[in-house]
C-alpha positions in Angstrom: 67.1 -52.7 44.9 65.9 -49.9 47.6 66.0 -47.7 44.6 63.5 -49.9 42.7 61.3 -50.4 45.1 60.9 -46.7 46.1 60.2 -46.4 42.1 57.9 -48.8 42.6 55.9 -47.8 45.1 55.9 -44.1 43.3 54.8 -46.1 40.1 51.6 -47.8 42.1 51.1 -44.7 43.9 50.2 -43.2 40.4 48.1 -46.1 39.0 45.7 -45.2 41.9 45.0 -41.9 40.6 45.1 -42.0 36.8 46.5 -44.1 33.8 50.3 -44.3 33.3 52.4 -42.5 30.8 51.8 -43.4 27.2 55.5 -44.2 25.9 59.0 -45.3 27.6 60.4 -41.8 26.6 58.3 -40.1 29.8 58.9 -42.9 32.0 61.4 -43.5 34.3 62.6 -47.5 34.4 62.0 -49.5 37.5 64.9 -51.6 36.5 68.0 -52.1 33.5 69.8 -55.2 32.5 72.6 -54.2 29.9 70.5 -52.7 26.9 67.2 -53.8 28.1 64.6 -51.7 30.9 61.3 -52.6 32.8 59.2 -50.0 32.9 56.3 -49.1 34.8 53.9 -49.7 32.2 54.9 -53.1 32.0 54.1 -53.8 35.7 50.8 -52.4 35.1 50.0 -55.0 32.4 50.4 -57.8 35.3 49.0 -56.4 38.3 45.2 -57.6 38.1 42.9 -54.4 38.4 41.8 -54.0 41.7 44.6 -55.2 43.4 45.3 -53.5 47.1 48.8 -51.5 47.3 50.5 -54.2 49.7 49.6 -57.0 47.0 50.4 -54.7 43.8 53.6 -54.5 45.3 54.7 -57.8 46.4 53.5 -58.6 42.8 55.5 -55.8 41.1 58.7 -56.9 43.1 58.2 -60.4 42.5 58.0 -59.9 38.2 60.8 -57.3 38.1 63.1 -59.9 40.1 61.9 -62.8 37.8 62.6 -60.2 34.9 66.2 -59.3 35.8 66.7 -63.2 36.2 65.7 -64.0 32.9 67.1 -61.4 31.1 70.5 -62.1 32.5 70.1 -65.9 31.7 69.0 -64.9 28.2 72.3 -62.7 27.8 74.4 -65.5 29.3 72.7 -68.0 26.9 73.2 -65.8 24.1 77.3 -65.4 25.0 77.6 -69.3 25.3 75.3 -71.1 22.3 76.4 -70.9 18.5 74.3 -69.2 16.0 73.4 -72.8 14.9 72.0 -73.3 18.4 70.2 -70.5 18.3 68.3 -70.7 15.0 64.8 -71.3 16.3 63.4 -70.6 13.3 62.0 -73.8 11.9 60.7 -75.1 15.7 58.8 -71.4 15.8 56.9 -72.1 12.4 56.5 -75.5 13.4 54.8 -74.2 16.7 52.7 -71.4 15.0 51.3 -73.9 12.4 50.1 -76.3 15.1 48.8 -73.5 17.4 47.1 -72.0 14.1 45.3 -75.7 13.1 44.4 -76.6 16.9 42.7 -73.1 17.3 40.7 -73.7 13.8 39.9 -77.2 15.0 38.8 -76.0 18.0 36.6 -73.4 16.7 34.9 -75.7 14.5 34.3 -78.1 17.2 32.7 -75.5 19.1 30.4 -74.2 16.6 29.4 -77.6 14.2 29.6 -80.5 16.1 26.5 -82.1 18.0 27.5 -82.5 21.8 24.2 -83.8 22.5 24.0 -87.9 23.1 20.9 -89.3 24.0 19.6 -92.1 26.2 19.4 -94.7 23.3 23.1 -94.0 22.3 24.2 -94.2 25.7 22.4 -97.9 26.0 23.2 -98.8 22.6 27.2 -98.5 23.3 26.5 -99.7 26.9 25.0 -103.0 25.2 27.7 -103.2 22.8 30.5 -102.8 25.3 29.1 -103.9 28.5 32.6 -106.2 29.6 34.3 -102.8 29.3 32.7 -101.5 32.0 33.5 -103.7 35.2 33.1 -102.9 38.9 36.4 -102.3 40.9 34.2 -102.2 44.2 31.0 -103.6 45.8 28.1 -101.2 45.2 24.5 -101.0 47.2 21.4 -99.4 47.0 19.4 -98.7 50.1 19.2 -96.7 53.6 21.3 -95.8 56.3 20.5 -94.8 60.1 22.5 -93.7 62.8 20.2 -93.2 66.3 20.8 -92.4 69.5 20.3 -95.0 71.7 18.2 -93.2 74.1 15.3 -92.7 70.6 12.1 -93.7 71.2 10.2 -96.6 69.4 13.5 -97.8 67.5 11.7 -101.7 67.3 9.3 -99.9 65.2 12.2 -98.0 63.4 13.8 -101.2 62.5 10.8 -102.5 61.0 10.9 -99.6 58.6 14.0 -100.1 57.6 14.1 -103.6 56.8 10.6 -103.6 54.9 11.7 -100.5 53.3 8.2 -100.4 51.6 7.1 -96.9 50.1 5.1 -95.9 53.3 7.6 -97.1 55.4 10.1 -95.2 54.0 7.8 -92.2 54.5 7.4 -93.1 57.9 11.1 -93.7 58.2 11.8 -90.4 56.8 9.5 -88.3 59.8 11.2 -90.7 62.5 14.5 -89.4 61.3 14.0 -86.0 60.7 13.0 -85.9 64.4 16.0 -88.3 66.1 18.3 -89.2 63.8 21.9 -88.1 63.8 22.6 -89.4 60.3 20.1 -90.4 57.7 20.9 -91.4 53.8 18.1 -92.7 51.3 20.2 -93.7 48.4 17.4 -96.5 47.0 17.7 -94.5 43.6 21.6 -94.2 43.6 24.4 -97.0 43.6 27.1 -96.0 46.3 30.2 -98.0 47.1 29.5 -100.2 50.1 33.0 -99.2 51.7 31.8 -96.0 52.0 28.8 -97.2 54.2 31.0 -100.0 56.2 33.5 -97.1 57.1 30.7 -95.6 59.2 29.6 -98.8 61.3 31.1 -99.7 64.0 32.2 -103.1 63.5 34.4 -104.3 60.9 32.8 -106.4 58.1 35.6 -108.8 57.0 34.0 -110.3 53.9 31.8 -108.0 52.1 31.0 -110.0 49.1 30.4 -113.2 51.1 28.1 -110.6 53.6 26.3 -108.8 50.2 25.2 -112.0 49.0 24.0 -113.5 52.6 22.2 -110.4 54.1 20.1 -108.0 53.3 20.5 -105.8 56.6 23.0 -105.1 59.2 22.5 -103.7 62.7 25.5 -102.6 64.9 25.6 -100.6 67.7 28.2 -99.0 70.2 28.1 -97.2 73.7 26.3 -94.0 71.9 24.2 -94.9 68.6 22.2 -97.5 66.6 23.4 -98.4 63.0 20.6 -99.6 60.7 21.1 -100.4 56.9 19.0 -101.9 54.7 20.5 -103.1 51.5 18.0 -103.1 48.5 20.0 -104.4 46.0 24.2 -104.7 45.6 26.3 -106.1 42.8 30.0 -107.0 43.6 33.3 -106.2 42.3 34.3 -107.9 39.0 30.5 -108.0 38.3 29.2 -105.3 35.0 28.6 -102.1 36.5 25.1 -100.7 35.8 24.4 -98.2 33.0 23.4 -95.4 35.7 26.8 -95.5 37.1 29.1 -95.1 33.9 26.7 -93.1 31.8 29.1 -89.7 32.1 32.0 -92.1 31.0 29.8 -93.4 27.8 28.8 -89.7 27.1 32.8 -88.6 27.1 33.6 -91.6 25.1 30.9 -91.3 22.5 31.8 -87.5 22.3 35.6 -88.2 21.9 34.9 -90.9 19.1 32.6 -87.7 17.3 35.6 -85.7 17.9 37.9 -87.4 16.2 35.4 -88.3 13.2 34.6 -85.0 13.0 38.4 -83.7 12.5 39.1 -86.7 10.1 36.5 -85.4 7.9 37.4 -82.0 8.4 40.9 -82.7 7.0 39.4 -85.0 4.2 37.2 -81.9 2.8 40.2 -79.6 3.2 42.5 -82.0 1.2 39.8 -83.0 -1.4 39.0 -78.6 -1.8 42.9 -78.7 -2.1 42.3 -80.8 -4.8 39.9 -79.1 -6.6 41.5 -76.1 -6.4 44.7 -77.2 -7.5 46.3 -75.3 -4.4 49.4 -78.3 -4.3 51.4 -80.3 -5.8 53.2 -83.5 -4.7 56.7 -83.8 -6.9 58.2 -87.0 -7.5 
């Protein structure tokens, strides 16, 4: 092994300054297993360009050890298995055929399939399948504020938060920029209510009941006041709003297009084969 490491060090030194040898006849092998040899040029292929000397040595050593183990295992398997057990011609042909077809399909999908999904398609699918998009959590829209107890004009801040009018939101944002420890305005985005609850110092034991009864939350601890205004809410088990499931619907529509595209492709190839008399099915 020490000899192998020395050869690898020499190989890596040469890689830094020039290209490697052109063929195995001019190279000293790095390792041998029976009649099989590993050469520096083999190692060069598995070490990314620009890798420093230390990492190159580590990668070369690791690859060499793996190669030796794999070659020994291959030799042991060839000794132990029968000719029939080692005949993988049918499996290789099947894999090759599957890989060719898959690559051909993927190329055509990238070149030909329409990947744009417009708003009308999304809304239509949502209306027809809304029962499939049921919320698994409570979601809300609104604002969240966390301010130090020492902050001024907190009564005014509370009024701004609870009114939630456009002009109040502007004033509240200016205030929070100056004084708030944290401020989130999510009036235009649905968020998981639990992500808000976990930031509050007191536990809300019945979230659904709370959301159905209250629009505002105010808690305090020894350092901060927490103000939450809930401008809208939906509870677990209700249908999710379309804006929450737009990405899911887009992926569903694209997947359906993909399936139809492949079915149509296979059908057209079959009909073309018929017209060209490219196959026969014997009784």
